[in-house]
Biotite code that builds the C-alpha atoms (Angstrom):
import biotite.structure as struc

atoms = struc.array([
    struc.Atom([-24.785, 3.001, 10.561], chain_id="A", res_id=1, res_name="MET", atom_name="CA", element="C"),
    struc.Atom([-21.647, 0.890, 10.616], chain_id="A", res_id=2, res_name="ILE", atom_name="CA", element="C"),
    struc.Atom([-21.616, -2.529, 9.029], chain_id="A", res_id=3, res_name="ARG", atom_name="CA", element="C"),
    struc.Atom([-19.225, -5.012, 7.452], chain_id="A", res_id=4, res_name="GLU", atom_name="CA", element="C"),
    struc.Atom([-18.122, -4.482, 3.872], chain_id="A", res_id=5, res_name="LEU", atom_name="CA", element="C"),
    struc.Atom([-20.228, -6.197, 1.196], chain_id="A", res_id=6, res_name="HIS", atom_name="CA", element="C"),
    struc.Atom([-18.944, -7.234, -2.226], chain_id="A", res_id=7, res_name="GLU", atom_name="CA", element="C"),
    struc.Atom([-21.263, -4.646, -3.788], chain_id="A", res_id=8, res_name="THR", atom_name="CA", element="C"),
    struc.Atom([-19.490, -1.872, -1.798], chain_id="A", res_id=9, res_name="ASP", atom_name="CA", element="C"),
    struc.Atom([-16.073, -2.360, -3.411], chain_id="A", res_id=10, res_name="ILE", atom_name="CA", element="C"),
    struc.Atom([-16.395, 0.285, -6.149], chain_id="A", res_id=11, res_name="ASP", atom_name="CA", element="C"),
    struc.Atom([-17.573, 2.988, -3.734], chain_id="A", res_id=12, res_name="ARG", atom_name="CA", element="C"),
    struc.Atom([-14.991, 2.091, -1.089], chain_id="A", res_id=13, res_name="VAL", atom_name="CA", element="C"),
    struc.Atom([-12.099, 2.147, -3.579], chain_id="A", res_id=14, res_name="THR", atom_name="CA", element="C"),
    struc.Atom([-13.382, 5.470, -4.918], chain_id="A", res_id=15, res_name="GLU", atom_name="CA", element="C"),
    struc.Atom([-13.214, 6.871, -1.356], chain_id="A", res_id=16, res_name="ILE", atom_name="CA", element="C"),
    struc.Atom([-9.763, 5.288, -0.850], chain_id="A", res_id=17, res_name="TRP", atom_name="CA", element="C"),
    struc.Atom([-8.327, 6.946, -3.968], chain_id="A", res_id=18, res_name="LEU", atom_name="CA", element="C"),
    struc.Atom([-10.020, 10.321, -3.415], chain_id="A", res_id=19, res_name="ASP", atom_name="CA", element="C"),
    struc.Atom([-8.854, 10.515, 0.197], chain_id="A", res_id=20, res_name="THR", atom_name="CA", element="C"),
    struc.Atom([-5.277, 9.476, -0.539], chain_id="A", res_id=21, res_name="ASN", atom_name="CA", element="C"),
    struc.Atom([-4.901, 11.913, -3.448], chain_id="A", res_id=22, res_name="LEU", atom_name="CA", element="C"),
    struc.Atom([-6.223, 14.846, -1.410], chain_id="A", res_id=23, res_name="LYS", atom_name="CA", element="C"),
    struc.Atom([-4.733, 14.036, 1.995], chain_id="A", res_id=24, res_name="THR", atom_name="CA", element="C"),
    struc.Atom([-1.339, 12.758, 0.872], chain_id="A", res_id=25, res_name="HIS", atom_name="CA", element="C"),
    struc.Atom([-0.588, 15.362, -1.787], chain_id="A", res_id=26, res_name="ASN", atom_name="CA", element="C"),
    struc.Atom([3.085, 15.144, -0.763], chain_id="A", res_id=27, res_name="PHE", atom_name="CA", element="C"),
    struc.Atom([3.199, 11.693, -2.426], chain_id="A", res_id=28, res_name="ILE", atom_name="CA", element="C"),
    struc.Atom([3.154, 11.335, -6.220], chain_id="A", res_id=29, res_name="ASP", atom_name="CA", element="C"),
    struc.Atom([-0.433, 10.682, -7.300], chain_id="A", res_id=30, res_name="LYS", atom_name="CA", element="C"),
    struc.Atom([0.782, 7.884, -9.591], chain_id="A", res_id=31, res_name="GLU", atom_name="CA", element="C"),
    struc.Atom([1.687, 5.885, -6.469], chain_id="A", res_id=32, res_name="TYR", atom_name="CA", element="C"),
    struc.Atom([-1.955, 5.844, -5.375], chain_id="A", res_id=33, res_name="TRP", atom_name="CA", element="C"),
    struc.Atom([-3.302, 5.240, -8.876], chain_id="A", res_id=34, res_name="LYS", atom_name="CA", element="C"),
    struc.Atom([-0.778, 2.438, -9.337], chain_id="A", res_id=35, res_name="GLY", atom_name="CA", element="C"),
    struc.Atom([-2.023, 0.669, -6.195], chain_id="A", res_id=36, res_name="ASN", atom_name="CA", element="C"),
    struc.Atom([-5.720, 1.095, -6.969], chain_id="A", res_id=37, res_name="PHE", atom_name="CA", element="C"),
    struc.Atom([-6.329, -2.339, -8.547], chain_id="A", res_id=38, res_name="GLU", atom_name="CA", element="C"),
    struc.Atom([-4.357, -4.152, -5.836], chain_id="A", res_id=39, res_name="MET", atom_name="CA", element="C"),
    struc.Atom([-6.443, -2.439, -3.121], chain_id="A", res_id=40, res_name="VAL", atom_name="CA", element="C"),
    struc.Atom([-9.621, -3.324, -5.015], chain_id="A", res_id=41, res_name="LYS", atom_name="CA", element="C"),
    struc.Atom([-8.584, -6.991, -5.011], chain_id="A", res_id=42, res_name="GLU", atom_name="CA", element="C"),
    struc.Atom([-7.548, -7.018, -1.340], chain_id="A", res_id=43, res_name="MET", atom_name="CA", element="C"),
    struc.Atom([-10.624, -5.311, 0.138], chain_id="A", res_id=44, res_name="LEU", atom_name="CA", element="C"),
    struc.Atom([-12.998, -8.310, -0.065], chain_id="A", res_id=45, res_name="PRO", atom_name="CA", element="C"),
    struc.Atom([-10.457, -10.409, 1.874], chain_id="A", res_id=46, res_name="LYS", atom_name="CA", element="C"),
    struc.Atom([-9.852, -7.774, 4.560], chain_id="A", res_id=47, res_name="ALA", atom_name="CA", element="C"),
    struc.Atom([-11.623, -6.795, 7.778], chain_id="A", res_id=48, res_name="GLU", atom_name="CA", element="C"),
    struc.Atom([-13.423, -3.648, 6.655], chain_id="A", res_id=49, res_name="VAL", atom_name="CA", element="C"),
    struc.Atom([-16.280, -1.736, 8.253], chain_id="A", res_id=50, res_name="TYR", atom_name="CA", element="C"),
    struc.Atom([-18.174, 0.928, 6.340], chain_id="A", res_id=51, res_name="VAL", atom_name="CA", element="C"),
    struc.Atom([-20.075, 3.972, 7.555], chain_id="A", res_id=52, res_name="TYR", atom_name="CA", element="C"),
    struc.Atom([-23.335, 4.170, 5.639], chain_id="A", res_id=53, res_name="GLU", atom_name="CA", element="C"),
    struc.Atom([-25.486, 7.295, 5.786], chain_id="A", res_id=54, res_name="GLN", atom_name="CA", element="C"),
    struc.Atom([-28.832, 5.877, 6.920], chain_id="A", res_id=55, res_name="GLU", atom_name="CA", element="C"),
    struc.Atom([-31.163, 8.205, 5.031], chain_id="A", res_id=56, res_name="SER", atom_name="CA", element="C"),
    struc.Atom([-29.443, 7.761, 1.647], chain_id="A", res_id=57, res_name="THR", atom_name="CA", element="C"),
    struc.Atom([-27.672, 4.412, 1.996], chain_id="A", res_id=58, res_name="GLY", atom_name="CA", element="C"),
    struc.Atom([-24.494, 6.073, 0.690], chain_id="A", res_id=59, res_name="GLU", atom_name="CA", element="C"),
    struc.Atom([-21.167, 4.862, 2.034], chain_id="A", res_id=60, res_name="ILE", atom_name="CA", element="C"),
    struc.Atom([-19.283, 7.882, 3.343], chain_id="A", res_id=61, res_name="GLN", atom_name="CA", element="C"),
    struc.Atom([-16.274, 6.252, 4.968], chain_id="A", res_id=62, res_name="GLY", atom_name="CA", element="C"),
    struc.Atom([-14.614, 3.054, 6.072], chain_id="A", res_id=63, res_name="PHE", atom_name="CA", element="C"),
    struc.Atom([-11.965, 1.598, 8.353], chain_id="A", res_id=64, res_name="ILE", atom_name="CA", element="C"),
    struc.Atom([-9.689, -1.260, 7.361], chain_id="A", res_id=65, res_name="GLY", atom_name="CA", element="C"),
    struc.Atom([-8.221, -3.550, 10.004], chain_id="A", res_id=66, res_name="MET", atom_name="CA", element="C"),
    struc.Atom([-5.705, -6.386, 10.189], chain_id="A", res_id=67, res_name="HIS", atom_name="CA", element="C"),
    struc.Atom([-5.960, -7.908, 13.659], chain_id="A", res_id=68, res_name="ASP", atom_name="CA", element="C"),
    struc.Atom([-5.240, -4.891, 15.932], chain_id="A", res_id=69, res_name="ASN", atom_name="CA", element="C"),
    struc.Atom([-3.587, -2.828, 13.186], chain_id="A", res_id=70, res_name="TYR", atom_name="CA", element="C"),
    struc.Atom([-5.564, -0.031, 11.561], chain_id="A", res_id=71, res_name="ILE", atom_name="CA", element="C"),
    struc.Atom([-4.720, -0.140, 7.853], chain_id="A", res_id=72, res_name="GLU", atom_name="CA", element="C"),
    struc.Atom([-6.514, 3.156, 7.442], chain_id="A", res_id=73, res_name="GLY", atom_name="CA", element="C"),
    struc.Atom([-9.561, 5.293, 8.101], chain_id="A", res_id=74, res_name="ILE", atom_name="CA", element="C"),
    struc.Atom([-10.940, 6.909, 4.974], chain_id="A", res_id=75, res_name="PHE", atom_name="CA", element="C"),
    struc.Atom([-13.767, 9.442, 4.828], chain_id="A", res_id=76, res_name="VAL", atom_name="CA", element="C"),
    struc.Atom([-15.173, 10.898, 1.612], chain_id="A", res_id=77, res_name="TRP", atom_name="CA", element="C"),
    struc.Atom([-13.763, 14.423, 1.246], chain_id="A", res_id=78, res_name="SER", atom_name="CA", element="C"),
    struc.Atom([-17.209, 16.055, 1.059], chain_id="A", res_id=79, res_name="GLU", atom_name="CA", element="C"),
    struc.Atom([-18.132, 14.835, 4.559], chain_id="A", res_id=80, res_name="VAL", atom_name="CA", element="C"),
    struc.Atom([-14.802, 15.062, 6.393], chain_id="A", res_id=81, res_name="GLN", atom_name="CA", element="C"),
    struc.Atom([-14.699, 16.789, 9.795], chain_id="A", res_id=82, res_name="SER", atom_name="CA", element="C"),
    struc.Atom([-18.252, 15.679, 10.593], chain_id="A", res_id=83, res_name="LYS", atom_name="CA", element="C"),
    struc.Atom([-17.296, 12.969, 13.105], chain_id="A", res_id=84, res_name="GLY", atom_name="CA", element="C"),
    struc.Atom([-17.395, 9.950, 10.774], chain_id="A", res_id=85, res_name="ILE", atom_name="CA", element="C"),
    struc.Atom([-13.739, 9.022, 11.372], chain_id="A", res_id=86, res_name="GLY", atom_name="CA", element="C"),
    struc.Atom([-14.300, 9.147, 15.133], chain_id="A", res_id=87, res_name="LYS", atom_name="CA", element="C"),
    struc.Atom([-17.445, 7.018, 14.838], chain_id="A", res_id=88, res_name="ILE", atom_name="CA", element="C"),
    struc.Atom([-15.502, 4.392, 12.863], chain_id="A", res_id=89, res_name="LEU", atom_name="CA", element="C"),
    struc.Atom([-12.613, 4.471, 15.329], chain_id="A", res_id=90, res_name="LEU", atom_name="CA", element="C"),
    struc.Atom([-14.925, 4.222, 18.348], chain_id="A", res_id=91, res_name="ASP", atom_name="CA", element="C"),
    struc.Atom([-16.622, 1.244, 16.704], chain_id="A", res_id=92, res_name="PHE", atom_name="CA", element="C"),
    struc.Atom([-13.399, -0.798, 16.608], chain_id="A", res_id=93, res_name="VAL", atom_name="CA", element="C"),
    struc.Atom([-12.351, 0.431, 20.064], chain_id="A", res_id=94, res_name="LYS", atom_name="CA", element="C"),
    struc.Atom([-15.451, -1.353, 21.379], chain_id="A", res_id=95, res_name="ASP", atom_name="CA", element="C"),
    struc.Atom([-13.999, -4.780, 20.566], chain_id="A", res_id=96, res_name="PHE", atom_name="CA", element="C"),
    struc.Atom([-10.239, -4.231, 20.316], chain_id="A", res_id=97, res_name="LYS", atom_name="CA", element="C"),
    struc.Atom([-8.218, -3.671, 23.488], chain_id="A", res_id=98, res_name="LYS", atom_name="CA", element="C"),
    struc.Atom([-5.152, -2.290, 21.701], chain_id="A", res_id=99, res_name="THR", atom_name="CA", element="C"),
    struc.Atom([-4.756, -0.602, 18.340], chain_id="A", res_id=100, res_name="LEU", atom_name="CA", element="C"),
    struc.Atom([-1.688, 0.283, 16.310], chain_id="A", res_id=101, res_name="THR", atom_name="CA", element="C"),
    struc.Atom([-1.290, 2.316, 13.131], chain_id="A", res_id=102, res_name="LEU", atom_name="CA", element="C"),
    struc.Atom([1.199, 4.151, 10.965], chain_id="A", res_id=103, res_name="SER", atom_name="CA", element="C"),
    struc.Atom([0.558, 7.739, 9.933], chain_id="A", res_id=104, res_name="VAL", atom_name="CA", element="C"),
    struc.Atom([2.629, 10.012, 7.732], chain_id="A", res_id=105, res_name="TYR", atom_name="CA", element="C"),
    struc.Atom([4.197, 12.811, 9.751], chain_id="A", res_id=106, res_name="GLN", atom_name="CA", element="C"),
    struc.Atom([3.230, 15.327, 7.063], chain_id="A", res_id=107, res_name="LYS", atom_name="CA", element="C"),
    struc.Atom([-0.429, 14.370, 7.535], chain_id="A", res_id=108, res_name="ASN", atom_name="CA", element="C"),
    struc.Atom([-0.723, 16.718, 10.501], chain_id="A", res_id=109, res_name="LYS", atom_name="CA", element="C"),
    struc.Atom([-4.551, 16.601, 10.670], chain_id="A", res_id=110, res_name="ARG", atom_name="CA", element="C"),
    struc.Atom([-4.448, 12.820, 11.050], chain_id="A", res_id=111, res_name="ALA", atom_name="CA", element="C"),
    struc.Atom([-1.659, 12.940, 13.648], chain_id="A", res_id=112, res_name="VAL", atom_name="CA", element="C"),
    struc.Atom([-3.648, 15.457, 15.712], chain_id="A", res_id=113, res_name="MET", atom_name="CA", element="C"),
    struc.Atom([-6.836, 13.386, 15.300], chain_id="A", res_id=114, res_name="PHE", atom_name="CA", element="C"),
    struc.Atom([-5.143, 10.238, 16.627], chain_id="A", res_id=115, res_name="TYR", atom_name="CA", element="C"),
    struc.Atom([-3.523, 12.126, 19.495], chain_id="A", res_id=116, res_name="GLN", atom_name="CA", element="C"),
    struc.Atom([-6.951, 13.527, 20.455], chain_id="A", res_id=117, res_name="ARG", atom_name="CA", element="C"),
    struc.Atom([-8.177, 9.925, 20.458], chain_id="A", res_id=118, res_name="GLU", atom_name="CA", element="C"),
    struc.Atom([-5.457, 8.954, 22.967], chain_id="A", res_id=119, res_name="ASN", atom_name="CA", element="C"),
    struc.Atom([-3.023, 7.337, 20.560], chain_id="A", res_id=120, res_name="PHE", atom_name="CA", element="C"),
    struc.Atom([0.602, 7.746, 21.621], chain_id="A", res_id=121, res_name="LYS", atom_name="CA", element="C"),
    struc.Atom([3.612, 7.965, 19.323], chain_id="A", res_id=122, res_name="ILE", atom_name="CA", element="C"),
    struc.Atom([5.730, 4.884, 19.943], chain_id="A", res_id=123, res_name="GLN", atom_name="CA", element="C"),
    struc.Atom([8.370, 5.280, 17.247], chain_id="A", res_id=124, res_name="SER", atom_name="CA", element="C"),
    struc.Atom([9.247, 6.803, 13.894], chain_id="A", res_id=125, res_name="GLU", atom_name="CA", element="C"),
    struc.Atom([10.372, 5.187, 10.697], chain_id="A", res_id=126, res_name="ASN", atom_name="CA", element="C"),
    struc.Atom([10.419, 5.624, 6.945], chain_id="A", res_id=127, res_name="ILE", atom_name="CA", element="C"),
    struc.Atom([7.723, 4.041, 4.780], chain_id="A", res_id=128, res_name="ASP", atom_name="CA", element="C"),
    struc.Atom([9.632, 1.757, 2.386], chain_id="A", res_id=129, res_name="GLU", atom_name="CA", element="C"),
    struc.Atom([7.223, 2.390, -0.495], chain_id="A", res_id=130, res_name="ASN", atom_name="CA", element="C"),
    struc.Atom([6.971, 6.188, -0.373], chain_id="A", res_id=131, res_name="THR", atom_name="CA", element="C"),
    struc.Atom([10.197, 7.103, 1.470], chain_id="A", res_id=132, res_name="ARG", atom_name="CA", element="C"),
    struc.Atom([8.085, 9.349, 3.728], chain_id="A", res_id=133, res_name="GLU", atom_name="CA", element="C"),
    struc.Atom([8.602, 9.643, 7.485], chain_id="A", res_id=134, res_name="ARG", atom_name="CA", element="C"),
    struc.Atom([5.824, 8.165, 9.589], chain_id="A", res_id=135, res_name="GLU", atom_name="CA", element="C"),
    struc.Atom([4.858, 7.686, 13.200], chain_id="A", res_id=136, res_name="TYR", atom_name="CA", element="C"),
    struc.Atom([3.885, 4.357, 14.682], chain_id="A", res_id=137, res_name="ILE", atom_name="CA", element="C"),
    struc.Atom([1.100, 5.095, 17.162], chain_id="A", res_id=138, res_name="MET", atom_name="CA", element="C"),
    struc.Atom([-0.737, 2.902, 19.647], chain_id="A", res_id=139, res_name="THR", atom_name="CA", element="C"),
    struc.Atom([-3.883, 3.068, 21.730], chain_id="A", res_id=140, res_name="TRP", atom_name="CA", element="C"),
    struc.Atom([-4.677, 0.862, 24.713], chain_id="A", res_id=141, res_name="LYS", atom_name="CA", element="C"),
    struc.Atom([-7.975, 0.357, 26.493], chain_id="A", res_id=142, res_name="TYR", atom_name="CA", element="C"),
    struc.Atom([-7.742, 1.567, 30.095], chain_id="A", res_id=143, res_name="VAL", atom_name="CA", element="C"),
])
């Protein structure tokens, strides 16, 4: 089930955020992610966030963060990745957004391939100011 973020979800969602970033972006110093943890925790209640909750257990297993039509990120708990949760979250926002944009690190090849499978197109490349890593800017449009 997908629903909006509740205040009581913040600890679990930030746990997923940190776990996913440390494991997926191992090419970035882990202190970068740990150093941003409290800021993310403060920003989440003010953001447009949808969580994927496993219906039988009530456990949050992933979430998507949005800012207008920009996907801030899709995060799925490492133990349940590759089970379709990221696609479910993405399809959820595709139902009410006509265009979507995101940035993805080029070294995160699984994510790049996932977005390409979901009909996102690479529009440009740049360097993330904070991490100095190369990234793609990708867009999706409803047709």
